[in-house]
ROMARDREN-116840 format. One record per atom (N, C-alpha, C): x, z, y. Coordinates in steps of 0.02 Angstrom, whole numbers, plus 50000, padded with zeros to 5 digits. Last residue first. Example, Ala and Ser with C-alpha at 12.3 -4.5 7.8 and 13.67 -1.06 7.14 Angstrom:
BEGIN
506425035449888;506845035749947;506455039450002;506605039049716;506155039049775;506605039049835;
END
This chain:
BEGIN
542505505455999;543155503156024;543595509156042;541225506355946;541765510455917;542455507955937;540315497655995;540145504855998;540705509355974;540865485655964;540815487456034;540655494956043;540695485255825;541375486355852;541355488355926;539295482955819;539605488855789;540285490355820;539175470455884;538815476355909;539125482855883;539965462455800;540155463455870;539815469555899;539235462855678;539925465355681;540125466855753;538045456755716;538035463555689;538725466755694;538555444255755;538205448455804;538185455655780;539085439155637;539535440455693;539205445055744;537885437755562;538435442055539;538885444055597;537185428555639;536905435155627;537445440055606;538095417755633;537875420455698;537605427455689;538295414855495;538835417655536;538595420655602;537635413955361;537295415755424;537805418755472;538605409655269;537935406755269;537555408055333;539755417155297;539785409755299;539085406755305;539365430255285;539765428355344;539825420855352;538755431055162;538335431055222;538725428955284;538915427155019;539395426055073;539025425455140;537645429754952;538235434154946;538745433255002;536365424255057;536515427054991;537175430954996;535125424055184;535835424055165;535895427055096;533905426155249;534105419355229;534855418855215;534325440655350;533845436055317;534175429455300;535335454155324;535315447655356;534845442955319;535255470755362;535065465955310;534965459255345;536295483855401;536015477655427;535875472955368;536535500755430;536365495755380;536035489855414;537795513155470;537235508855486;537115503955430;538255530055424;538345522755423;537715519155444;538065543655415;538155540655481;538245533155482;538765545255254;538435548355311;538595544855377;538475536255123;538995536155175;538695538755240;537405535055041;537955539355018;538485540355071;536595525755103;536325532555093;536865537555071;537445514455098;537215517155162;536975524455155;537535512454958;538135513854999;537935517355064;536185510054931;536525515654899;537155517554937;535975498455004;535625504555024;535945510754992;536755489654931;536935491055000;536605497555024;536015489454813;536695492154812;536935493854882;534835483454860;534815490154832;535505493354828;535255470554895;535085475354948;535065482554921;536545466054772;535905465654808;535795471254859;537725457354734;537735464254758;537115464954803;537095445654682;537685448654651;537785455854669;536065441454761;535895443754693;536485447054658;535535441354923;536135442354882;535925445054814;534575439555018;534495436054954;535115436354910;534985446455129;534345448355099;534245445155031;536665451655134;536195446155137;535555447955100;537215466255221;537045462855157;536565457055170;538295478755282;537955472455294;537805469155227;538595494455348;538465490855286;538055484655303;539805503155437;539235498555441;539195494855374;540485519155490;540375513655443;539775509455459;541835528855556;541165526055563;541075519855520;542835538555443;542785532855488;542055530555495;542795547955341;542635550155409;542545544355457;542245549355179;542525544755227;542305546755298;541565557455092;542225559755114;542525555355168;540445550955050;540355556055101;541015558755128;540865543354944;540835540155009;540725545255065;540835548554817;541405550454859;541355547654930;539785543454747;539795550654758;540345552854805;540145529654737;539575531854778;539615539354796;541115523954657;541335527854715;540765530754756;541555515454542;541085521054540;541265525954595;541925500254459;541935504154520;541395509554518;541905491954351;542015499054338;542015503354400;541845478754386;541235481854359;541295489354346;543225477354439;542625476754481;542015480054449;544315477654352;544105483854384;543435483454420;544445464754297;544495470554253;544205476854285;544475455654397;543845456354361;543855462254312;545805455554434;545315459054477;544655460254441;546365448254326;546625454754345;546135458854386;545635436254330;545565440754273;545795447754291;546095430954452;545375431754439;545265436954384;547485430854430;547195434754484;546465436154473;547615422154321;547865429054316;547575433554370;547105410254375;546735413654321;546965420954316;547135408054551;547495408754488;547095412654436;545955397554628;546165404454618;546545404954552;545435385054638;546155385754645;546405392854640;544065386654627;544415383054574;545175383554579;543775393854748;543645396754681;544075393254629;544125385054849;544445391654845;544375394554775;543245374654823;543955373454815;544345380054811;542035380854856;542145378554787;542895377554774;542225382154992;542215388154951;542335386354878;542155368655028;542745372655045;542785378955002;540855365454986;541435362454951;542075366354966;540085371955080;540055374255011;540665371654972;540375364055189;540555371155191;540555374055120;539835351755147;540535352455165;540775359655163;538455353855125;538895352255069;539635353155085;537275360555184;537965361555207;538465359955151;536005359055130;536105356955199;536825357155222;536115364154999;535885357255010;536055354755080;536525377155019;536955372654980;536765365354993;535415382055090;536075381555123;536525376755085;534375381454994;534335377555055;535015376755091;534905390854894;534815383754881;534785379554944;536155402454957;535475400554941;535435393054930;537705407054878;537335403754932;536615402254910;538175413854765;538445415454831;538065412554889;537595408854651;537495415954668;537675417354740;538025395854656;537305397054654;537135404354667;539405397454649;539105394854711;538365396254713;539475401654515;539675406154569;539375403954635;539075390354443;538665396454441;538845401454495;540185381654486;539485380354504;539055386554499;541405388354436;541305386354505;540555385754522;541665390854306;541365396354344;541175394254415;542345380054252;541655381354229;541295386854268;543625381654326;543145376254340;542435377654314;544535391354285;544025393254334;543485387954344;544835391154105;545025390754175;544435392354221;544525393153974;544355386654003;544575385754075;544975405853935;544965400453886;544865393453916;544935414154046;545535414154004;545555408153956;543655411854098;544255410354139;544875409754095;542845416353992;542825409354013;543455407554052;543205429953989;543305425753930;543315418353949;542765434054114;543475434554098;543635429854039;541395432554098;541745428454148;542505428454135;541175442154000;541045435153985;541395430654035;541485453754070;541895452054011;541795444653992;540445454054161;541125452454184;541585450754127;539405457254074;539375451254116;540075449154138;539825469554024;539755463853978;539735457254017;539775477554139;540405476554104;540375470454059;538465479254175;538855474354212;539515472854177;537885489854110;537815483254079;538215477854116;538065500854194;538495500054136;538465493054106;537965495954368;537675498654307;538125497054247;539225499854492;538855495054452;538535498554392;539535505154657;539415507054587;539015501554553;539675500254779;540075506254766;539995508454694;539795483054829;539485488454790;539965494354786;539355470854956;539805474054909;539435479554872;539085464655084;538915461655020;539375464254965;540295473455179;539815467955176;539715465455105;540725486455272;540665484755201;540105479655193;541855491955389;541265487655379;541275485155307;542475505655467;542445502455401;541795498555395;543705510455590;543015509355568;543045505655502;545015514755577;544625516855635;543885515955623;545965520555442;545465515755466;545075518655524;546785531055413;547105524655426;546625519455452;546115542555379;546365542055447;546675535255463;546595543155209;546155545555263;546495544855331;546865534055091;547275534855151;546835536955210;545905534154993;546595535454973;547045536955033;544725530855058;544765537155021;545485539055005;545045518455112;544825523855156;544875530655122;545335511254994;545855512555043;545675518355089;544085510654931;544645514054897;545195515854947;543365503255029;543155509955008;543725513854977;544135491355033;544055495555092;543835502555075;543945486354905;544625488354925;544575492954986;542595483554917;542805488454868;543505491054885;542635473455012;542305479755029;542485485254980;543285463654937;543605466254997;543295472855019;542305460454845;542895464054822;543275467154881;541235459754979;541235459754906;541835463654881;542225460655122;541625457855091;541725457455016;542755471355252;542855468855184;542205466355155;543595475755392;542985472255370;543135469255302;544215488755493;544245485255429;543575482155413;545365493855620;544685492555599;544735488555534;546825503855593;546505497355599;545755498055587;548435510955620;547705511955615;547365505255629;549725506555607;549585513555595;548845514855585;550685493655559;549985495155574;549855502455557;551915487855531;551865493155582;551165494755603;552055479355427;551875476355492;551825481555548;552325487755321;552805482355336;552685479455406;551175495755321;551825498755336;552335493355357;550185486155284;550145489855347;550835492555367;550675482955157;550635477855209;550605481055277;550525495155092;551185492255098;551215486955151;549125496055099;549535501055134;550255498455143;548805485355015;548615485155085;549015490155126;549315490154894;549555483854921;549415483554996;548495501254878;549205502354891;549535496054917;547305494654849;547335498954908;548065500254927;547685488854730;547555484554786;547535488354852;547835500454651;548395495854660;548285491554722;546535505454653;547075509354683;547685504954697;545875495654580;545715496554650;546265500354686;547025486554475;546575492154488;546425492454562;547275473254355;547395476454419;546915482454424;548015468654201;547435471454236;547655474554302;549085453854198;548895460754182;548305463054222;550265444354297;549805445154241;549655452554230;550295441954477;550595444354414;550055445154360;550275432254594;549745433454545;550045435754479;550655433254770;550855433254699;550265434954655;549685423354888;550005429554865;550195429054791;548955412454929;549675411854927;550045418154907;547535415554831;547835411654885;548585410954876;547755430254729;547345425354764;547755421554816;548455440954677;548135436354630;547725430854662;548115451954809;548515450754749;548125446154701;547275443854945;547325449254897;547775447154839;547925437455089;547685435555022;547815441354975;547355443255249;547855442855196;547515440455131;547325445055426;547015442655365;547545442055311;547175453955571;547595453355510;547155450955453;547065451955741;546725450855678;547235449855622;546895461155874;547455458355836;547215457955764;545465456855977;545825460855928;546445457355903;544835448056060;544845455056080;545275459456035;544965435556007;544895435956080;544965443056104;544915436755872;545575436355902;545555436455979;543585435455836;543865442255844;544535442155880;543455421455825;543075425155876;543395431955889;544315418155721;544375414655785;544015418455841;543825426255618;544485427555646;544565424255714;542585420555585;542615427255614;543285428455649;543025408155532;542575408355590;542595415155624;543885411855424;544115407755479;543675408455541;543755419355308;543615422655371;543785418355432;544195412155203;543495413955202;543275416755270;545555411855212;545185406855251;544425407755246;546065420955122;545985423155191;545595418155234;545005417054979;545645418655010;545535420055084;544135419954824;544195416754890;544895418054915;544015427354709;544015420054704;543955416454771;543235441254791;543535438454730;543485430754732;543285440654973;542955441254908;543415439154851;544475448055092;544025443055064;543735444854996;544635457455238;544795457055166;544265453055130;545385459755393;544845456355357;545055455255285;545705471655518;545925468755455;545325465855418;546245473755682;545655473255637;545875469255577;547075483055809;547095479555744;546405479355712;546775479955983;546775484455925;546775480355861;547715465656044;547255471156053;547295475855994;547725448056007;548045454156032;547515459356045;547955434355887;547625438155939;548025444155961;548395435455712;548245431655773;547885436055823;549225433955559;549065438455615;548935434055676;549085432055384;549095428955450;548905434255502;549935432255223;549505435055275;549555430855339;550345435255055;550245430255107;549755432955159;551475445954976;550805445155004;550815439855059;552285450354831;552325445954890;551615444254913;552445467454787;552115461054776;552175456854839;552875480154816;553225476454764;552945469654749;552125483954926;552005487254861;552295483254803;552495468554993;552095474655004;551925477654936;553445456555070;553395460755011;553025467155029;552645442455148;553025448655153;552955452555088;552345427055233;552345431155173;552825437055181;551225416655327;551805420955322;551765425255260;
END
């Protein structure tokens, strides 16, 4: 389904019944990154998944995006669907959107789960992202597929689960260049650690023990900056911990949500 939110056409899916829970995906993925979690959560929640601006079936306007813009997109989606308050689970870029949204719209989130994400990057990250932007603009997403998969999944998982890895590879290669570049402009510039104490919603931080893109140290910084938050480190998982170790990820999420229904 598609709807206009904050002036942009957003692709979304709603399933299940109960309290709202919103799932926000990684850069270069789409709402299907959450298929397994959505199927389980829909037994107890009204699950909202959406394609971030520049991804999946949502519009991909040219130009630099900002975290504030994507937070406003989400608020527009909430308003259009009549969502007054929601639990929120965001992974990687989705977690960054969750942080910005919670700060920009206090009270709109009942809980906030931040998975394999960062609240601050070191200055040298700008050059890394600038190189990825250059590749995307000159050669498209295909050259970025394999190195991204190598960051996102451990070697043993890639070898044992070629079908699941291929699904993610297809998400990456079909991401619009404008969307990838637009989001890559703001990701390395995120700097929210000092403001996380302002978030009142109960929080949980989840990270794969072998995540090299947003490593455990970044998760600990979020946890230590976000009063009252919990921290779960998932063994044998890299960046997409919800796909690589779904049972552990789902168990951590279920335990947290059960305590904050």
